[in-house]
Phi, psi and omega in degrees: 000320179295320178296318179294319178296323179295318176298320179297314179297320180292323177296315177298320181298314178299317182298310183291325177297313178297324180294316180293317180296322177294322177301312179294318182298316179296319180296313179297319180301316180293321181293319180290328173296319177297319178297320178295322178297319178296318183299317187265006173252173176303128188270022175293150183298326180296315179295320179296316180297317179299318180296318181292321180291327175294326181281342184294133177088348180284335176238106184297345179288336183257121185269355180177155176239146182220149178237124179239155171278181185289348177269359176091005180284131180281108183267325183226138177216139175276358174257163186271322186270069185223038182277143174052045178256133177230130185248015183296340180277357184275133181301321181297325180292312180298321178296320178296319180292319184286320184268345184059033178227164179298135184230151181245146173268172168285169175293127183206170175272121184294139178294327184265313186282330181076007178240167180287123186217172164241129180266132178247128180241124178241113180286145174263112184247128178228118182054045175079003181242134177281119182271337181173179183229127174271121184243139178223149180259116178265121183285124180288334178295333176289323176295315181298318180295322179295324178291312184297327180294339185256355181283134176246270181249014179251169174244135182244130175231125179250126181236155176269188185290346175264013179067023176276134180287122179263314181221150177214133180220139182090168182215108177220140175291123187295328182283353177243030184224169175245137189247145170221135184235148179221146174273144178262136191290310190289327184230157182281063180247156173235131178253126181245131180247132179241127175240147184292129175264162182235082184285347184281349181287140179241131180248130183265149182301315180301322180295315179298318183299313186273350180249001186300318181293316180297317179296321179298312181295320181296320180292323178297315178296320180298313180296320178296319177296319178297321178297315181295318179296318179295319179297317179295323180294316178298318179297318179294320179294320177298320178295322179293320178298315178297321178296319180295321179297314180295322179296319179294315179296321178299317180295318178297319181295314183296328184273343185245336188298314182290332177291332178284319186292327182301303178293332182294324178297318177296317179298317182297319179294318179294323178296320179297319178295318179296321180294332177282333181278318181256109189259357182292155191297320183296313180297320179299322179296322178294314179301322180296319178296316180298315180300318180298317181291326176296317178297323180293321177296319178300320179297316181295319179296321178298318178294323177296320179295320177294322179296322182284319182221075182289346183250027182288342182263162178275130180283139176229159179275123178223155179272124180301321178303316180293317180299316181292324180296327181290331178257004179305313181298324180296314182294317179298319180298315179295320181294319177298319180296324181271006181058045181245134178278120185253135175231126178240122181250107179277158178273146187293332181247175178290144178235079182283130177226157177268115186199179167256116189306312183295324178293319179293324174299318179300318180299310182295317180294322177298315182294317179293324178296317176300318180294318179296319178291340177277357179233068184295339182250022180092169181163208181226142181229131180233133175241124186231136174249130181220167176242127177234105183054241180258025180240147170262130181249121176250123182240128176242116187236133175226165176246047182274209187287341178077183183221149173284161182297321179293330176289322177297319181299329183259000189302324183265005177285138179300137175071010173270125182211150175256359183264148181295319183252015183282152177272342183076015181250347186303303182291327177298315178296317179301313181296320180297318180295312182298318178299323181293339177269002183080020181258184180225151176227134184229150178239128172238129184209146174233127180304136179071354182252329179137178184225143175232125178247128179245132176240128174246131178233140178291133176281153178239158178282131180284000000 
């Protein structure tokens, strides 16, 4: 029983530690996304203030945003009582400036907010120089509330590195309990979990003697089940984190892509007019470079739009054989240009799927383009259509440079790319499109031997 209580306390400790760390990770993630937005926009104080005020109130955990220069002077505040405040004497500010990474303060009473908070400082670094520091106030009462909402029959005590009690939830006599403690990664805190012990129980030798084998097997099964549950939980949390990342990127894409395209259309038209007016060779070469870069921006914006709203179109039933046949000439042309031997194997019967034809063409063209670029000195590329039960299987196989396992694991992450001029959105968009059709996409690859990508889509009745 003591062993089981210890396991229970450790399980609660792991759970609450992961919950607090997830709380901090989500908060830091949102703050760093805001910092990235500031970095890549016009850095005038007016624009920064407008951006911070738009973000105020969207996350109840953060009670205010502040912008300081590298000397610690508070230049912008979303709160009103923040005149003549300088934070250069704060350890968290100095740590953020020196390490160029997000830093946390101890729990303290905020100079501006007047409540108990944790201050988070994220430096804005551009070309190796700190341009300023984005500071946010994290409300500790939200952390305490998050802990209390998850407490059942245990007691939770959170202390800082000086052993000062920061938060306490639940009520158990410490001298009649079993304790388990864990360190929290982001901040120098220790979380201690107390579960009630049952010292009044008496175990008799005959019972232990005749039940020892059963208890041994039960504990092995229990530990294995706990391991599987923990593994499943970690996998589920990782999937949720990836979902949140895609959701955040989708929202940013949906809100900014059309704003980029409007001025881009005007620029493109003016460049065309200028190219007709100035006909000398040097000017034409400049116009050609500008036009190429505008087209590349348009491609990236299109990928962002698909990433933000992949299901914006109405799905219709189309035959995969027909879709592939329509882009067959394009793929053959690209393969001939790259000195690649192309083989396309159509299925003998119809393969009807519910999709948007142009989007599915985009997926196949993206995948074949990646395969061709993986074979700069020529090779062979095969595209095969098959039927597996009630699924359509599309296979794209090349004998190019291949990928490492860690590269495969990150292949569908937004902005991850192995290409010099790649946007890192191609495979992300492909996966988003295939997922919206109820399909799956898998990558199998061996370095120096080649890569095989498999897409499965549910067939529909014609």
